[in-house]
PLY file of the C-alpha trace (Angstrom):
ply
format ascii 1.0
element vertex 279
property float x
property float y
property float z
element edge 278
property int vertex1
property int vertex2
end_header
0.00 0.00 0.00
2.83 2.36 0.91
4.59 1.68 -2.41
1.41 2.35 -4.35
0.97 5.66 -2.53
4.53 6.71 -3.34
4.05 5.83 -7.01
0.89 7.92 -7.11
2.66 10.89 -5.53
5.57 10.76 -7.96
3.26 10.42 -10.95
1.43 13.58 -9.93
4.48 15.57 -8.88
7.69 14.77 -10.75
10.90 14.41 -8.73
12.58 17.76 -8.04
16.28 18.28 -8.63
18.09 21.38 -7.37
21.61 20.49 -8.46
21.80 21.46 -12.13
25.16 22.94 -13.14
23.74 24.87 -16.06
21.14 26.79 -14.06
20.91 30.52 -14.80
21.86 32.52 -11.74
19.06 35.02 -12.21
15.79 35.43 -14.08
13.76 38.48 -15.01
9.99 38.59 -15.50
9.07 39.34 -19.11
5.34 39.69 -18.42
3.19 39.62 -15.25
4.45 36.42 -13.64
2.53 34.36 -11.07
4.72 33.31 -8.16
3.42 30.14 -6.50
4.20 28.47 -3.20
4.19 25.09 -4.96
5.93 23.69 -8.01
2.67 22.02 -9.10
1.62 24.65 -11.63
-0.41 22.22 -13.74
-2.46 21.05 -10.76
-2.95 24.62 -9.52
-4.33 25.74 -12.87
-6.09 22.51 -13.83
-9.60 23.70 -13.01
-11.59 26.94 -12.94
-11.32 29.83 -10.56
-9.16 29.28 -7.50
-11.27 29.50 -4.36
-9.37 30.69 -1.25
-12.46 29.93 0.83
-11.83 26.24 0.08
-8.14 26.53 0.76
-7.01 27.08 -2.86
-4.14 29.46 -2.13
-1.13 28.55 -4.30
-0.58 32.11 -5.59
1.67 34.35 -3.51
1.67 37.37 -5.82
2.04 38.33 -9.45
5.52 39.69 -10.14
5.50 42.74 -12.40
7.55 42.84 -15.62
11.18 43.56 -14.82
11.10 41.78 -11.46
14.46 40.13 -10.83
14.65 36.62 -9.39
17.57 34.70 -7.92
17.46 31.04 -8.93
17.73 28.46 -6.17
16.85 25.32 -8.11
15.00 23.75 -10.99
12.35 21.08 -11.40
9.81 19.96 -13.98
6.06 19.79 -13.83
4.52 17.72 -16.63
7.36 18.67 -18.99
7.47 22.37 -18.05
10.60 23.76 -16.44
9.83 25.29 -13.05
12.36 27.41 -11.18
12.57 27.80 -7.45
13.39 31.46 -6.79
13.69 34.33 -4.38
13.11 38.01 -5.10
13.56 41.28 -3.23
10.04 42.21 -4.37
8.66 39.50 -2.07
11.15 39.04 0.79
8.96 37.00 3.12
9.77 33.69 4.84
8.44 30.56 3.18
8.22 26.95 4.34
7.68 25.65 0.81
9.68 28.09 -1.31
8.59 30.22 -4.26
8.28 29.01 -7.85
7.89 30.48 -11.35
7.03 28.91 -14.69
10.05 29.29 -17.02
7.85 30.48 -19.88
7.12 33.75 -18.06
10.76 34.71 -17.53
14.10 34.95 -19.30
17.62 34.28 -18.13
19.55 37.18 -16.64
22.73 37.60 -14.61
23.86 39.27 -11.41
24.46 42.57 -13.22
20.80 42.86 -14.24
19.27 45.70 -12.19
16.33 45.27 -9.85
12.96 46.47 -11.12
12.82 50.26 -10.73
9.75 51.00 -8.61
8.66 54.62 -8.96
5.90 55.88 -6.71
3.04 57.55 -8.64
1.49 60.78 -7.38
-1.39 60.80 -4.92
-4.08 61.49 -7.53
-2.72 58.76 -9.81
-2.74 56.25 -6.95
-6.32 57.18 -6.08
-7.30 56.71 -9.72
-5.57 53.33 -9.73
-7.49 52.26 -6.64
-10.77 53.35 -8.18
-9.92 51.51 -11.41
-10.18 48.25 -9.42
-13.61 49.08 -8.01
-15.93 46.09 -8.46
-13.11 43.70 -9.35
-13.11 40.20 -7.92
-11.08 39.25 -4.88
-8.20 37.01 -6.00
-5.85 35.53 -3.42
-2.36 36.65 -4.47
-3.78 38.82 -7.26
-2.45 42.26 -8.10
-3.28 42.52 -11.83
-6.94 43.45 -11.98
-7.39 42.59 -15.68
-5.73 39.21 -15.29
-2.62 37.58 -16.75
-2.91 36.93 -20.47
-0.16 34.31 -20.59
-1.86 32.27 -17.87
-4.97 32.13 -20.02
-2.89 31.01 -23.00
-0.79 28.38 -21.25
-3.42 27.14 -18.78
-6.73 27.74 -20.58
-8.72 25.73 -18.03
-7.31 27.67 -15.09
-7.85 30.92 -13.26
-6.35 33.87 -15.16
-6.07 35.76 -11.85
-8.22 38.72 -12.88
-8.65 40.63 -9.64
-6.80 41.74 -6.52
-6.48 40.84 -2.87
-6.25 43.48 -0.13
-2.56 44.36 -0.39
-2.62 43.62 -4.13
-5.11 46.46 -4.58
-2.52 48.86 -3.17
0.40 47.16 -4.93
-1.15 47.63 -8.36
-2.19 51.22 -7.69
1.37 52.12 -6.61
2.95 50.24 -9.53
4.58 47.76 -7.18
6.12 50.37 -4.89
4.49 49.30 -1.62
5.09 46.03 0.26
3.07 43.09 -1.04
2.18 41.62 2.32
0.25 42.92 5.33
2.95 41.54 7.64
5.17 44.30 6.24
2.45 46.95 5.94
1.81 46.92 9.72
5.15 48.69 10.17
5.35 50.53 6.85
5.77 54.29 6.98
5.00 56.08 10.24
2.55 55.23 12.99
-0.45 57.50 13.45
-1.29 57.73 17.20
-4.83 56.33 17.51
-4.83 54.25 20.70
-7.86 54.94 22.86
-9.68 57.03 20.27
-13.25 56.58 19.09
-14.09 55.80 15.47
-14.93 59.44 14.77
-11.76 60.64 16.43
-9.68 58.23 14.36
-11.50 59.31 11.20
-10.70 62.99 11.84
-6.98 62.20 11.91
-6.91 60.28 8.63
-5.47 61.50 5.35
-5.89 60.02 1.87
-3.81 56.84 1.37
-3.35 56.17 5.10
-3.49 52.44 5.83
-5.77 50.82 8.40
-4.02 47.51 8.75
-3.44 44.36 10.75
-1.79 41.04 9.93
-4.15 39.60 7.37
-5.91 42.65 5.95
-5.44 46.27 4.93
-7.95 49.02 4.24
-6.90 52.12 2.33
-8.20 55.63 3.04
-9.41 56.85 -0.34
-10.39 60.41 0.59
-11.87 62.40 3.46
-15.04 60.34 3.60
-14.41 56.84 2.30
-12.31 53.72 2.53
-11.53 51.27 -0.26
-10.59 47.63 0.26
-10.69 44.21 -1.33
-12.42 41.66 0.88
-12.43 37.89 0.42
-15.91 37.03 1.59
-17.17 33.45 1.50
-18.80 32.06 -0.48
-18.59 34.16 -3.63
-18.99 37.50 -1.87
-16.42 40.25 -1.69
-14.12 42.06 -4.06
-13.17 45.71 -4.23
-15.63 48.12 -2.68
-15.94 51.52 -1.04
-17.52 52.26 2.32
-17.96 55.34 4.57
-14.97 55.89 6.84
-16.72 56.35 10.18
-19.18 53.52 9.59
-16.35 51.19 8.56
-14.29 52.07 11.62
-17.26 51.63 13.94
-17.84 48.15 12.54
-14.15 47.28 12.77
-13.85 48.49 16.34
-16.48 46.04 17.52
-13.80 43.36 17.23
-10.48 45.23 17.07
-8.96 48.10 19.04
-6.78 50.87 17.56
-3.15 50.67 18.64
-0.16 52.94 18.10
2.02 49.94 17.26
1.06 46.44 16.31
1.29 44.11 19.33
3.11 40.81 19.39
1.39 37.47 19.87
-2.32 36.87 20.24
-3.06 40.54 21.02
-2.66 41.24 17.31
-5.86 39.33 16.56
-7.81 42.06 18.36
-5.87 45.08 17.13
-5.25 47.36 14.17
-2.86 50.21 13.45
-2.90 53.22 11.15
0.20 53.81 9.05
0.98 57.03 7.19
3.41 56.24 4.44
2.69 58.58 1.55
5.01 61.56 1.30
5.49 63.43 -1.98
0 1
1 2
2 3
3 4
4 5
5 6
6 7
7 8
8 9
9 10
10 11
11 12
12 13
13 14
14 15
15 16
16 17
17 18
18 19
19 20
20 21
21 22
22 23
23 24
24 25
25 26
26 27
27 28
28 29
29 30
30 31
31 32
32 33
33 34
34 35
35 36
36 37
37 38
38 39
39 40
40 41
41 42
42 43
43 44
44 45
45 46
46 47
47 48
48 49
49 50
50 51
51 52
52 53
53 54
54 55
55 56
56 57
57 58
58 59
59 60
60 61
61 62
62 63
63 64
64 65
65 66
66 67
67 68
68 69
69 70
70 71
71 72
72 73
73 74
74 75
75 76
76 77
77 78
78 79
79 80
80 81
81 82
82 83
83 84
84 85
85 86
86 87
87 88
88 89
89 90
90 91
91 92
92 93
93 94
94 95
95 96
96 97
97 98
98 99
99 100
100 101
101 102
102 103
103 104
104 105
105 106
106 107
107 108
108 109
109 110
110 111
111 112
112 113
113 114
114 115
115 116
116 117
117 118
118 119
119 120
120 121
121 122
122 123
123 124
124 125
125 126
126 127
127 128
128 129
129 130
130 131
131 132
132 133
133 134
134 135
135 136
136 137
137 138
138 139
139 140
140 141
141 142
142 143
143 144
144 145
145 146
146 147
147 148
148 149
149 150
150 151
151 152
152 153
153 154
154 155
155 156
156 157
157 158
158 159
159 160
160 161
161 162
162 163
163 164
164 165
165 166
166 167
167 168
168 169
169 170
170 171
171 172
172 173
173 174
174 175
175 176
176 177
177 178
178 179
179 180
180 181
181 182
182 183
183 184
184 185
185 186
186 187
187 188
188 189
189 190
190 191
191 192
192 193
193 194
194 195
195 196
196 197
197 198
198 199
199 200
200 201
201 202
202 203
203 204
204 205
205 206
206 207
207 208
208 209
209 210
210 211
211 212
212 213
213 214
214 215
215 216
216 217
217 218
218 219
219 220
220 221
221 222
222 223
223 224
224 225
225 226
226 227
227 228
228 229
229 230
230 231
231 232
232 233
233 234
234 235
235 236
236 237
237 238
238 239
239 240
240 241
241 242
242 243
243 244
244 245
245 246
246 247
247 248
248 249
249 250
250 251
251 252
252 253
253 254
254 255
255 256
256 257
257 258
258 259
259 260
260 261
261 262
262 263
263 264
264 265
265 266
266 267
267 268
268 269
269 270
270 271
271 272
272 273
273 274
274 275
275 276
276 277
277 278
């Protein structure tokens, strides 16, 4: 029985080898490039839309064109070369590693520069946020119109048309801001909000301030509204706008405003406000 199980596993996921002498040292994204936390690209894109509510969460983020990767190893998935990589655009710990399909990238070398991330102006960022209004929530998504090459190479799969909470901000800032809420909780400067009411917090906010905790971020759109991408299960959510005070009042039924994000379990009942935009 054990042997049969091993044969089944190896038939589904080909053996990985990370000791190839002819590996390129670096890769660069030619087009928007999905970065997965598994080498099983074929299985991840073998059926329709990925559903994070059911635990379908192989996508970490979509690397923008020009993103530089450092190669750590190579494998094959149903005949397709898959690289294990790291990138400064997504510098977060991983138990499984990060993987890219070789058809989305080209070989580079150590002299290839990192992607130049230039922060757009405030109005342009606000327009970018609004451009995603009504778009679907996609776990790991930050290309609201989807990835054309995914549709071509994996026609039965999810083309990743939509954004998650930090992906909404990442696309609007052209990949300037961190791509993970674990980094956004300390991004920029803290706005002192501990002990304040929802209305008092709202009066201190400026456009593009972040209301954030580990797991989710809301973005202050203007003086009266907040924009965010919510997961929602089943089939509810996406990018929407809500009144600032009303949103804060609802949030503060379960979370308290803090001046800095607390360690441990206290974080599950807290949020912080970060002011990062300066131009």
